C-alpha positions as CSV (number, residue, x, y, z in Angstrom):
1,X,70.8,138.1,22.6
2,X,69.3,135.4,24.9
3,X,71.8,132.7,25.7
4,X,71.6,130.5,28.7
5,X,74.4,130.2,31.2
6,X,75.1,126.6,30.1
7,X,75.4,127.8,26.4
8,X,77.7,130.7,27.4
9,X,80.0,128.2,29.3
10,X,80.0,126.0,26.2
11,X,81.1,128.9,24.1
12,X,83.9,129.6,26.5
13,X,84.9,126.0,26.4
14,X,84.9,126.1,22.6
15,X,87.3,129.0,22.7
16,X,89.6,127.2,25.0
17,X,89.6,124.1,22.8
18,X,90.3,126.2,19.7
19,X,93.1,128.1,21.5
20,X,94.7,124.8,22.5
21,X,94.1,123.3,19.0
22,X,92.3,120.3,20.3
23,X,90.0,118.1,18.2
24,X,90.0,120.5,15.2
25,X,87.9,123.0,17.0
26,X,87.9,126.6,15.9
27,X,87.0,129.9,17.7
28,X,83.3,130.7,17.3
29,X,81.9,134.0,18.5
30,X,78.4,135.5,18.5
31,X,77.3,139.0,17.8
32,X,74.2,141.1,17.4
33,X,73.7,144.2,15.2
34,X,71.0,146.2,13.6
35,X,70.6,143.4,10.9
36,X,70.2,140.7,13.5
37,X,72.3,137.8,15.0
38,X,75.4,136.5,13.5
39,X,78.2,134.0,14.1
40,X,81.9,134.8,13.4
41,X,83.9,131.8,12.3
42,X,87.3,132.0,10.7
43,X,86.7,135.6,9.7
44,X,83.3,134.8,8.1
45,X,80.2,136.6,9.3
46,X,77.2,134.2,9.1
47,X,73.7,135.5,9.7
48,X,71.8,133.0,12.0
49,X,68.2,132.9,13.2
50,X,69.1,131.5,16.7
51,X,72.2,131.8,18.8
52,X,72.1,128.0,19.3
53,X,73.3,127.5,15.7
54,X,76.9,128.4,16.8
55,X,77.4,124.7,17.5
56,X,77.2,123.9,13.8
57,X,80.5,125.7,13.2
58,X,82.6,124.2,15.9
59,X,85.0,122.6,13.4
60,X,84.9,125.6,11.1
61,X,83.1,126.7,8.0
62,X,84.7,124.3,5.5
63,X,84.0,121.4,7.9
64,X,80.3,122.5,8.0
65,X,80.1,122.4,4.2
66,X,82.0,119.1,4.0
67,X,79.4,117.6,6.4
68,X,76.4,118.8,4.4
69,X,78.0,117.6,1.2
70,X,78.4,114.2,2.6
71,X,74.9,114.1,4.2
72,X,73.1,115.1,1.0
73,X,75.1,112.6,-1.1
74,X,77.0,115.0,-3.3
75,X,79.7,113.0,-5.1
76,X,78.1,109.7,-4.2
77,X,74.5,109.9,-5.3
78,X,74.5,113.2,-7.1
79,X,77.1,114.7,-9.4
80,X,77.3,118.5,-9.6
81,X,79.0,120.5,-12.3
82,X,78.8,124.1,-13.6
83,X,75.9,123.1,-15.7
84,X,73.9,121.6,-12.7
85,X,70.6,122.8,-11.4
86,X,69.7,122.2,-7.7
87,X,66.5,122.8,-5.9
88,X,67.2,123.3,-2.2
89,X,63.9,122.8,-0.2
90,X,64.2,123.9,3.3
91,X,67.4,125.9,2.7
92,X,67.5,127.4,6.2
93,X,70.4,129.9,6.5
94,X,71.8,128.9,3.1
95,X,74.9,126.7,3.9
96,X,74.0,124.1,1.3
97,X,74.0,126.8,-1.4
98,X,77.7,127.3,-0.6
99,X,78.2,123.5,-1.1
100,X,76.7,123.9,-4.6
101,X,78.9,127.0,-5.2
102,X,82.0,124.7,-4.9
103,X,80.8,123.3,-8.2
104,X,79.5,126.5,-9.7
105,X,76.0,125.0,-9.8
106,X,72.8,127.0,-10.0
107,X,70.6,126.8,-6.9
108,X,67.0,127.7,-6.2
109,X,66.6,128.0,-2.4
110,X,63.2,127.8,-0.7
111,X,62.7,128.8,2.9
112,X,59.3,129.7,4.3
113,X,60.2,130.9,7.9
114,X,60.5,134.7,7.6
115,X,63.3,135.1,10.2
116,X,65.3,132.2,8.6
117,X,64.7,133.5,5.1
118,X,66.1,136.9,6.1
119,X,69.3,135.1,7.1
120,X,69.3,133.0,3.9
121,X,69.2,136.2,1.8
122,X,72.0,137.9,3.7
123,X,74.3,134.9,3.6
124,X,73.8,134.1,-0.1
125,X,73.8,137.6,-1.6
126,X,77.3,137.2,-2.7
127,X,76.5,134.0,-4.7
128,X,75.3,135.1,-8.2
129,X,74.0,131.6,-9.1
130,X,71.5,131.5,-6.2
131,X,67.9,132.6,-6.2
132,X,65.8,132.6,-3.0
133,X,62.1,132.1,-2.6
134,X,60.0,132.8,0.5
135,X,57.3,130.1,0.2
136,X,56.3,126.5,1.2
137,X,57.0,123.8,-1.3
138,X,54.0,121.6,-1.1
139,X,51.6,119.2,-3.0
140,X,49.3,121.9,-4.1
141,X,49.4,125.6,-4.8
142,X,47.6,128.2,-2.6
143,X,48.0,128.8,1.1
144,X,49.0,126.6,4.0
145,X,49.2,127.1,7.8
146,X,52.9,127.1,8.8
147,X,54.3,126.9,12.3
148,X,57.3,128.9,13.3
149,X,60.2,127.4,15.4
150,X,63.3,129.1,14.1
151,X,65.3,128.7,17.4
152,X,65.1,124.9,16.9
153,X,65.3,125.0,13.0
154,X,62.0,123.1,13.1
155,X,59.6,125.4,11.4
156,X,57.1,123.4,9.3
157,X,53.6,122.6,8.6
158,X,53.7,120.0,11.3
159,X,55.6,121.8,14.1
160,X,54.3,123.2,17.3
161,X,54.5,127.0,17.5
162,X,52.9,130.2,16.4
163,X,51.2,129.7,13.0
164,X,51.1,132.0,10.0
165,X,49.7,131.7,6.5
166,X,52.3,131.1,3.8
167,X,52.1,130.9,0.0
168,X,52.5,127.3,-1.2
169,X,53.8,126.1,-4.6
170,X,54.5,122.8,-6.2
171,X,57.8,121.8,-7.9
172,X,55.7,121.0,-11.0
173,X,54.4,124.5,-11.2
174,X,57.8,126.1,-10.3
175,X,59.6,124.0,-13.0
176,X,57.0,125.0,-15.6
177,X,57.1,128.7,-14.7
178,X,60.9,128.9,-14.7
179,X,61.3,126.7,-17.8
180,X,63.5,124.2,-16.1
181,X,64.7,121.4,-18.4
182,X,66.7,119.5,-15.8
183,X,67.2,119.2,-12.0
184,X,70.4,117.4,-11.1
185,X,69.6,117.3,-7.4
186,X,66.4,117.8,-5.4
187,X,67.7,118.4,-1.8
188,X,64.9,118.5,0.8
189,X,64.7,119.0,4.5
190,X,61.0,119.8,4.9
191,X,60.8,118.9,8.6
192,X,58.3,116.0,8.0
193,X,56.7,117.4,4.8
194,X,58.9,115.3,2.4
195,X,56.0,113.2,1.0
196,X,54.0,116.3,0.2
197,X,57.0,117.9,-1.6
198,X,57.4,114.7,-3.7
199,X,53.7,114.6,-4.4
200,X,53.9,118.1,-5.9
201,X,56.7,117.1,-8.3
202,X,54.1,115.6,-10.7
203,X,54.9,115.9,-14.3
204,X,58.3,117.4,-13.5
205,X,59.7,114.0,-12.2
206,X,61.4,113.1,-15.5
207,X,63.5,116.3,-15.1
208,X,65.0,115.1,-11.8
209,X,68.2,113.0,-11.7
210,X,68.8,112.6,-8.0
211,X,67.0,113.2,-4.8
212,X,68.3,113.6,-1.2
213,X,65.7,113.8,1.6
214,X,66.2,114.2,5.4
215,X,63.6,111.7,6.5
216,X,64.3,111.8,10.2
217,X,61.6,111.6,12.9
218,X,60.2,115.1,12.3
219,X,56.6,114.4,11.4
220,X,55.0,114.3,14.9
221,X,57.8,112.0,16.0
222,X,57.7,109.7,12.9
223,X,60.0,109.2,9.9
224,X,58.8,109.7,6.4
225,X,61.2,107.4,4.6
226,X,58.7,104.6,3.7
227,X,56.2,107.1,2.1
228,X,59.1,108.8,0.2
229,X,60.6,105.5,-0.9
230,X,57.3,104.4,-2.4
231,X,56.9,107.6,-4.4
232,X,60.4,107.6,-5.7
233,X,60.3,103.9,-6.6
234,X,57.0,104.5,-8.5
235,X,58.8,107.1,-10.6
236,X,61.8,105.1,-11.6
237,X,64.4,105.8,-8.9
238,X,66.6,103.4,-7.0
239,X,66.1,104.2,-3.3
240,X,68.7,104.1,-0.6
241,X,68.2,104.6,3.1
242,X,71.4,105.7,5.0
243,X,72.4,107.1,8.3
244,X,75.0,109.8,7.9
245,X,76.2,110.9,11.4
246,X,72.9,111.9,13.1
247,X,71.0,112.4,9.9
248,X,68.6,109.7,8.6
249,X,68.6,110.1,4.9
250,X,66.6,108.7,1.9
251,X,68.2,109.0,-1.5
252,X,66.6,108.4,-4.9
253,X,68.9,107.9,-7.9
254,X,67.5,107.7,-11.4
255,X,67.6,104.2,-12.8
256,X,69.5,103.8,-16.1
257,X,67.6,102.5,-19.1
258,X,68.6,99.1,-20.4
259,X,70.0,100.8,-23.5
260,X,72.2,103.2,-21.6
261,X,73.6,100.2,-19.6
262,X,74.9,98.5,-22.7
């Protein structure tokens, strides 16, 4: 495991804060085994693609899920129940699937980085309502060049790094092939590829009730909020731009018809 001296000192500091019960911090430990890297938090073993991800769990596992729930608008812009269907684009190591599991919702997780996808599968194998897919969600089917940057959680079509060929699908084709009749939440962190993800929804747009997009400055240093807002507005969504902590988010909520408002 490659960890800088500075990061090792931060881990030691984290253990001291946890031992003294300061600021809600918990003990976080890193390990490495035949199946890769992992973090141990409150007795939970979490597969991680980079040792730097330990910082996400400083306040504990439940706090990590609470933060994701808030960032992606669950309970505010999207209501999840046991009947809900979620598309998780850019699922990373799978934490948001556990947010959905709080509501017993069904989740389709998409993660194209091979190392990160391996972590996603390990972490979600206990969740029966989760299905995982190793592909890029894009605006056309076929193949795309995909850059790998798992240590920064920045792998994307637009990132700098080693490039590989990945299978690309659209939400429209996925919805058709899997006979989806509703999508209660389209959650997307495509590292700058959010407009292309939305362009690929096509005829499946009427199925979608709410959209939550991370539209931070990840497309060669630029945000994608304006492009995404234009697409969502054209398909009948109210659009909200919000900052949640350090995340810059764009939400789309399906407009109610005049008849349903009566």
